[in-house]
C-alpha positions as CSV (number, residue, x, y, z in Angstrom):
1,M,-50.1,-11.6,33.5
2,T,-52.5,-10.7,37.2
3,R,-54.7,-8.6,36.6
4,I,-54.2,-5.7,39.2
5,A,-57.6,-2.9,39.3
6,V,-56.7,0.3,40.4
7,L,-60.1,2.3,42.2
8,S,-59.7,5.6,40.5
9,A,-58.5,7.1,37.4
10,G,-57.0,10.5,38.5
11,S,-53.1,11.5,38.0
12,W,-51.7,8.9,41.2
13,G,-53.9,6.2,40.1
14,T,-53.5,6.2,36.6
15,S,-49.9,6.4,36.5
16,M,-49.7,4.0,38.5
17,G,-51.5,2.0,36.9
18,A,-49.0,2.2,33.7
19,V,-46.1,1.4,35.5
20,L,-48.0,-1.9,36.5
21,A,-49.1,-2.0,33.7
22,D,-45.1,-1.6,31.9
23,A,-44.1,-4.9,34.6
24,G,-46.5,-6.7,32.4
25,N,-49.6,-6.4,34.4
26,Q,-53.1,-6.3,32.7
27,V,-54.6,-3.4,34.4
28,V,-57.8,-2.3,34.9
29,L,-58.8,1.8,36.2
30,H,-61.9,2.5,37.9
31,A,-63.4,5.7,36.0
32,R,-66.2,7.7,37.6
33,R,-66.7,9.6,33.9
34,P,-67.8,7.8,30.9
35,E,-66.2,9.8,29.3
36,L,-63.1,9.3,30.7
37,A,-63.6,5.8,30.2
38,D,-63.4,5.8,26.8
39,A,-60.8,8.2,26.1
40,I,-58.8,5.5,27.8
41,N,-59.9,2.6,26.0
42,S,-59.6,4.3,22.8
43,R,-57.5,7.0,23.2
44,H,-55.0,5.1,25.5
45,E,-54.6,8.5,27.1
46,N,-56.7,10.5,30.1
47,P,-57.4,13.0,28.7
48,R,-58.5,15.1,31.9
49,Y,-55.4,14.7,34.8
50,L,-52.3,13.0,32.1
51,S,-53.0,14.9,29.1
52,G,-50.3,14.2,26.2
53,I,-49.4,11.2,27.7
54,S,-49.9,8.0,25.7
55,L,-50.5,4.6,28.3
56,P,-49.6,1.1,27.8
57,E,-51.9,-0.9,26.2
58,R,-52.4,-3.0,28.9
59,V,-54.0,-0.5,30.7
60,T,-58.6,0.2,29.9
61,A,-61.0,1.5,32.0
62,T,-64.1,0.9,33.1
63,T,-67.3,3.0,35.2
64,D,-68.7,-0.4,36.0
65,E,-66.6,-1.4,39.8
66,A,-67.9,-4.2,40.1
67,E,-65.6,-5.1,36.7
68,A,-62.9,-3.2,37.5
69,A,-62.3,-5.4,40.4
70,R,-63.5,-9.3,39.4
71,G,-60.9,-11.4,39.2
72,A,-57.9,-8.6,40.4
73,K,-55.1,-9.7,42.1
74,V,-54.8,-6.9,43.6
75,V,-56.0,-3.8,44.4
76,V,-55.2,-0.3,44.0
77,V,-57.1,2.3,46.5
78,S,-56.0,5.4,45.1
79,I,-59.0,8.8,46.5
80,P,-58.6,11.6,48.9
81,A,-58.3,9.7,52.2
82,Q,-61.1,11.0,53.1
83,A,-63.6,10.0,51.4
84,L,-61.8,6.1,52.0
85,R,-64.4,4.9,54.0
86,E,-67.2,5.8,52.3
87,N,-66.1,4.3,49.2
88,L,-64.6,1.2,51.0
89,T,-68.0,0.5,52.0
90,R,-69.7,0.2,48.9
91,W,-66.5,-1.6,47.3
92,T,-65.5,-4.5,50.4
93,P,-67.9,-7.0,49.2
94,L,-66.5,-6.2,45.4
95,I,-62.7,-7.1,46.6
96,P,-62.1,-10.7,45.7
97,K,-61.7,-12.8,49.3
98,D,-57.6,-13.0,48.3
99,A,-56.7,-9.5,46.7
100,V,-53.6,-7.9,48.4
101,V,-54.9,-4.0,48.6
102,V,-52.3,-1.7,48.3
103,S,-53.0,2.1,49.2
104,L,-51.4,4.8,47.4
105,M,-52.9,7.2,49.5
106,K,-51.7,9.9,51.9
107,G,-53.4,10.8,54.7
108,I,-55.3,11.0,58.1
109,E,-58.6,10.0,59.2
110,T,-60.6,13.4,60.2
111,G,-62.1,12.1,63.5
112,T,-60.5,9.3,63.8
113,G,-56.7,9.9,63.3
114,M,-56.2,6.7,61.6
115,R,-54.1,6.0,58.8
116,M,-55.4,4.9,54.9
117,S,-54.0,1.0,55.5
118,Q,-56.1,1.1,59.0
119,V,-59.7,2.1,58.0
120,I,-59.3,-0.5,54.9
121,T,-59.1,-3.2,57.7
122,E,-61.6,-2.2,59.8
123,V,-63.5,-1.4,56.6
124,T,-62.5,-4.7,54.8
125,G,-61.3,-6.3,57.5
126,I,-59.1,-7.7,55.0
127,P,-56.2,-9.0,57.6
128,S,-53.4,-6.3,57.6
129,D,-50.3,-8.9,56.5
130,R,-52.8,-8.7,53.3
131,V,-52.7,-4.5,53.4
132,A,-49.5,-3.0,51.8
133,V,-48.8,1.2,51.3
134,L,-46.5,2.4,48.5
135,S,-45.1,5.7,49.0
136,G,-42.0,7.7,48.0
137,P,-41.3,10.7,45.3
138,N,-43.8,9.8,43.0
139,L,-44.7,12.9,41.3
140,A,-47.6,11.6,38.6
141,R,-46.8,13.6,35.8
142,E,-42.7,12.6,35.9
143,V,-43.7,8.8,36.2
144,A,-46.4,8.5,33.6
145,V,-43.8,10.0,30.9
146,R,-41.5,7.2,32.1
147,Q,-39.0,9.2,34.5
148,P,-36.4,7.3,36.4
149,A,-38.4,7.0,39.8
150,A,-38.4,4.4,43.0
151,S,-40.6,4.6,45.5
152,A,-41.2,2.1,49.0
153,I,-43.6,-0.4,49.3
154,A,-44.8,-1.3,53.0
155,C,-46.5,-4.7,54.0
156,T,-46.0,-5.6,58.1
157,S,-45.7,-9.3,55.9
158,S,-42.4,-9.0,54.2
159,A,-43.1,-11.5,51.0
160,V,-46.5,-9.1,50.4
161,A,-44.6,-6.7,50.2
162,T,-41.5,-8.9,47.9
163,R,-44.7,-10.1,45.8
164,L,-45.8,-6.5,44.6
165,Q,-42.3,-5.1,44.6
166,N,-41.6,-7.8,41.4
167,L,-45.3,-7.2,40.0
168,A,-44.4,-3.4,39.8
169,Q,-40.7,-3.6,38.4
170,T,-40.1,-1.7,35.4
171,P,-36.9,0.3,34.1
172,H,-38.3,3.8,34.7
173,F,-39.7,2.6,38.7
174,R,-37.3,0.6,40.9
175,P,-39.4,-0.1,43.7
176,Y,-38.0,-0.5,48.2
177,T,-39.4,-3.1,50.5
178,T,-39.6,-2.6,54.3
179,T,-42.4,-3.9,56.6
180,D,-42.3,-0.1,58.3
181,V,-46.3,0.6,57.2
182,V,-46.6,3.1,60.3
183,G,-43.2,5.5,59.0
184,C,-44.3,4.9,55.2
185,E,-48.3,6.3,55.6
186,L,-46.8,9.1,58.8
187,S,-44.1,10.6,56.1
188,G,-47.0,11.2,53.4
189,A,-49.2,12.4,55.4
190,V,-46.8,15.2,57.2
191,K,-44.9,16.0,54.1
192,N,-48.3,17.7,52.2
193,V,-48.6,19.5,55.2
194,I,-44.9,20.8,55.5
195,A,-45.4,21.3,51.7
196,L,-48.7,23.6,52.2
197,A,-46.1,25.5,54.6
198,V,-43.2,26.1,52.2
199,G,-45.5,26.7,49.9
200,L,-47.0,29.6,52.2
201,A,-43.3,31.0,52.5
202,T,-43.0,30.3,48.2
203,G,-45.5,32.5,48.1
204,M,-44.4,35.7,50.6
205,R,-41.4,35.6,48.0
206,L,-39.6,34.2,51.4
207,G,-36.1,32.8,49.9
208,D,-34.0,29.7,49.7
209,N,-32.9,29.6,54.1
210,S,-36.8,29.9,54.7
211,R,-38.0,26.6,53.3
212,A,-34.7,25.5,53.7
213,V,-35.3,25.2,57.7
214,L,-38.9,24.4,56.9
215,I,-37.6,21.2,54.5
216,T,-35.3,20.4,57.6
217,R,-37.5,21.4,60.2
218,G,-40.6,19.6,59.1
219,L,-38.8,16.2,58.8
220,A,-38.0,16.0,63.0
221,E,-41.7,17.1,63.2
222,T,-42.3,14.1,61.0
223,T,-40.1,11.9,63.0
224,R,-40.9,12.7,66.4
225,L,-45.0,11.5,65.7
226,G,-43.5,9.0,64.1
227,L,-40.7,7.5,67.0
228,A,-43.9,8.0,69.0
229,L,-45.9,5.9,67.4
230,G,-43.5,3.0,66.6
231,A,-41.7,3.4,63.6
232,D,-38.7,2.6,62.4
233,P,-36.0,6.4,62.6
234,L,-34.5,4.9,59.5
235,T,-37.9,5.3,57.2
236,F,-37.5,8.8,57.7
237,S,-34.4,9.1,56.2
238,G,-35.5,7.2,53.0
239,L,-37.3,7.0,49.9
240,A,-40.6,7.8,52.3
241,G,-39.8,10.2,54.7
242,A,-36.2,12.8,53.1
243,G,-37.2,11.5,49.8
244,D,-41.0,12.2,49.3
245,L,-40.4,14.6,52.0
246,M,-38.1,16.9,49.4
247,A,-40.0,16.1,45.8
248,T,-43.7,17.9,47.5
249,C,-42.2,20.6,49.0
250,S,-39.7,21.1,46.6
251,S,-42.1,20.6,43.1
252,P,-44.6,23.5,41.3
253,L,-45.8,20.1,40.5
254,S,-46.8,19.0,44.2
255,R,-50.7,20.4,44.5
256,N,-49.5,21.0,48.5
257,R,-47.2,22.8,47.5
258,T,-49.4,25.0,44.9
259,F,-51.9,25.6,46.9
260,G,-50.0,27.3,50.3
261,E,-48.5,28.7,47.2
262,H,-52.1,30.2,46.4
263,L,-53.0,31.0,50.4
264,G,-49.5,32.8,50.4
265,R,-50.3,35.5,47.2
266,G,-53.0,36.6,49.2
267,L,-55.6,33.8,47.8
268,T,-59.0,33.0,50.1
269,L,-59.4,29.3,51.5
270,A,-61.7,29.0,48.5
271,Q,-60.3,30.6,46.0
272,A,-57.5,28.2,46.4
273,T,-59.1,25.1,46.7
274,A,-60.6,26.0,42.9
275,A,-57.4,28.1,42.0
276,T,-55.3,24.2,43.1
277,R,-58.5,22.0,40.9
278,Q,-57.7,18.6,42.0
279,T,-57.4,17.7,46.1
280,A,-54.3,18.5,48.3
281,E,-54.1,16.3,51.3
282,G,-52.3,18.4,53.4
283,V,-55.1,20.6,53.6
284,A,-57.3,18.6,55.4
285,S,-55.1,15.9,57.5
286,A,-53.5,18.8,58.9
287,E,-56.5,19.0,62.0
288,S,-55.7,15.6,61.8
289,V,-51.9,15.2,62.0
290,L,-52.0,17.8,64.8
291,Q,-54.6,15.9,67.1
292,L,-52.5,12.9,67.1
293,A,-50.2,14.5,67.7
294,R,-51.2,16.8,71.1
295,R,-52.2,13.0,71.8
296,H,-49.6,11.1,71.6
297,G,-47.8,14.7,73.4
298,V,-45.3,15.3,70.4
299,D,-44.4,19.4,69.7
300,M,-44.8,19.8,65.7
301,P,-45.0,23.8,65.6
302,I,-44.8,24.1,62.0
303,T,-48.2,21.6,61.5
304,E,-49.6,24.0,64.3
305,V,-49.1,27.1,62.1
306,V,-50.4,25.3,59.1
307,V,-53.6,24.7,61.5
308,N,-54.0,28.0,62.0
309,V,-53.6,29.6,58.4
310,L,-56.3,27.2,57.0
311,H,-58.4,28.1,60.5
312,G,-58.0,31.9,59.6
313,R,-57.1,31.8,63.6
314,I,-53.8,33.3,61.6
315,T,-52.8,35.9,58.6
316,T,-50.2,34.5,56.6
317,G,-47.6,37.2,57.5
318,Q,-48.4,36.5,61.3
319,A,-46.9,32.6,60.2
320,A,-43.3,33.2,60.0
321,T,-43.4,35.2,63.2
322,R,-45.1,31.9,65.4
323,L,-42.3,29.5,63.7
324,M,-39.9,32.5,64.5
325,E,-40.8,32.8,68.0
326,R,-39.9,29.6,69.7
327,A,-38.4,29.6,73.4
328,P,-34.5,29.6,73.4
329,G,-33.7,25.8,74.2
330,A,-36.9,24.6,73.9
331,E,-35.5,22.4,70.7
332,R,-32.2,20.6,70.4
333,Y,-30.5,21.1,67.3
334,A,-31.2,18.8,64.3
335,A,-33.6,17.0,66.9
C-alpha cells in the first residue's frame, strides 16, 4: 500500500484523495482547520467542500503538515496557484527526498509567468522528472460521487507517469499518460480564463451560439500559445485540452464560469468573489496568461477582453463588441 500525502483538503484535493484511496492507497490530507480534519477522521466526510459525500476509510486528515508528508511516496499539491510559492517554501524540508510531487493546480504565477510545475522545481529543487501534472475534465463533486471521469497525467518521465497512472486507476476514474507537461499545464490555466468569458456571456443572457464561439476560439488561442511554447498540438484536442475546456465552460459546478456569470449579471469584482466563495483561478491568472502570450507574440483576444473586464477598463456590455471588432482576414478559419 502506497502512502500518499495530499496538501489541501479543499474540494479537488479531497476528491482526488478519495480516488487514490479507492485505488488502494493510504491517503493523508492536510487540513488547515481542526474541525475539518476531525470531520474527515470521525465522519468520513468533508462538510465544508463536499457535504453529504462519504469518503473512503483509507482517507484520513491532519492539521500537521509534517505528519501529512511523513513517509509519503507521492505528494499531491492542490492549493490556489498564487499561494504555491509561499507554501512550498515552508513544505520543502518536509517532502521526502525520493517522493514524486503531483500538481493538481491550474494557473500561471503572477509576476513570473511560470507554470506550477516550474515553480515546484525551482522552489524545491526536485528534478522535473519527479514532478507531474494531473489535468482533465475533473469537476470535483462529480469525481467525489464516483461518476465516470478521466484525466491526463503528464511528466517528462514516462515511467513516472505510468507509475502514477497505476496508483490512480479505479473503476470510475481512468488516467492516461503523456510527457507533454507544457501543453497540459497551459490548457488547464487558459481554460479558466475562457470559462470566465463563457460565464460573462451566460450572465448577459447570450445564447448557445455565443458560448460555442468563445469555447471554439478559446481553444484556438490556447493552442497558439501552446505551440509557441513547444507543446504537442495533439494535447489540445485531448482530455487536458478540449475535454477540460468543455467541462469548465459548460458546467454550473465550474467556479470560473460561475464567477463570470456573476460579473455578467452586473456584480462587481468584490461581489463576484464573495458570491463564488471558492478560488476562481482564472481571475488571478488571466493577466499572467496575457503577459506570457505577448512575450511570445501570440494573439489572444478573448483573454485580453477578460483581463480588461476584470480590471474595469471595459464594461461587460462592451466586451462582446470588442470580440466582434476583429479586422477581416485577421484570423484563418479554425486557426
